[in-house]
Wavefront OBJ file of the C-alpha trace (Angstrom):
o trace
v -17.678 -113.050 -27.378
v -15.858 -109.838 -29.147
v -13.990 -107.416 -26.927
v -15.117 -104.027 -27.584
v -11.637 -102.140 -26.749
v -12.937 -98.652 -27.652
v -12.032 -96.259 -24.449
v -8.190 -97.941 -24.890
v -8.575 -96.952 -28.824
v -9.943 -93.595 -28.217
v -7.127 -92.926 -25.981
v -4.718 -93.639 -28.240
v -6.328 -91.176 -30.815
v -6.503 -88.422 -28.687
v -3.041 -88.830 -27.767
v -2.361 -87.838 -31.620
v -4.639 -84.163 -31.865
v -2.936 -82.369 -34.470
v -1.089 -85.033 -36.212
v -1.725 -87.347 -39.719
v -3.162 -91.122 -38.353
v -4.416 -94.175 -40.503
v -7.519 -94.793 -38.138
v -8.748 -98.424 -39.593
v -12.146 -98.617 -38.872
v -14.597 -102.105 -39.791
v -15.493 -100.531 -43.192
v -12.880 -98.380 -44.807
v -9.341 -97.038 -43.966
v -8.819 -93.270 -42.780
v -5.553 -91.060 -43.294
v -5.857 -87.409 -42.371
v -5.306 -85.153 -39.388
v -7.325 -85.517 -36.077
v -8.601 -82.525 -35.192
v -10.747 -83.105 -32.099
v -12.360 -86.087 -30.279
v -15.692 -85.721 -28.620
v -17.290 -88.542 -26.631
v -16.921 -91.351 -29.171
v -17.023 -88.931 -32.289
v -13.458 -88.236 -33.806
v -13.375 -85.418 -36.229
v -10.662 -86.000 -38.311
v -9.817 -83.296 -41.806
v -9.100 -85.224 -44.719
v -8.149 -81.996 -47.612
v -10.402 -79.762 -46.991
v -13.490 -81.884 -46.130
v -13.875 -82.769 -41.925
v -15.071 -86.045 -41.542
v -17.131 -87.460 -38.187
v -15.799 -91.042 -37.380
v -17.207 -93.067 -34.773
v -15.377 -94.463 -32.578
v -16.797 -97.825 -31.404
v -16.174 -98.742 -35.484
v -11.996 -98.411 -34.768
v -10.148 -101.536 -35.198
v -6.611 -99.982 -34.758
v -5.196 -96.752 -34.547
v -1.550 -96.293 -36.511
v 0.421 -92.481 -36.789
v 1.881 -92.187 -39.688
l 1 2 3 4 5 6 7 8 9 10 11 12 13 14 15 16 17 18 19 20 21 22 23 24 25 26 27 28 29 30 31 32 33 34 35 36 37 38 39 40 41 42 43 44 45 46 47 48 49 50 51 52 53 54 55 56 57 58 59 60 61 62 63 64
């Protein structure tokens, strides 16, 4: 049985809005500036692109 820690990880990301973060998901690693957290979606700027990352796939959050 896997324990889902999504609310804990999303609150960690929410505290670091506007800063550079490393977000580890189940399949990829993202490095960029977090712009907004809305529900379970994380809006992150990487260069000139905005990514929408599903917060349910988060494994680890690391501030840079």
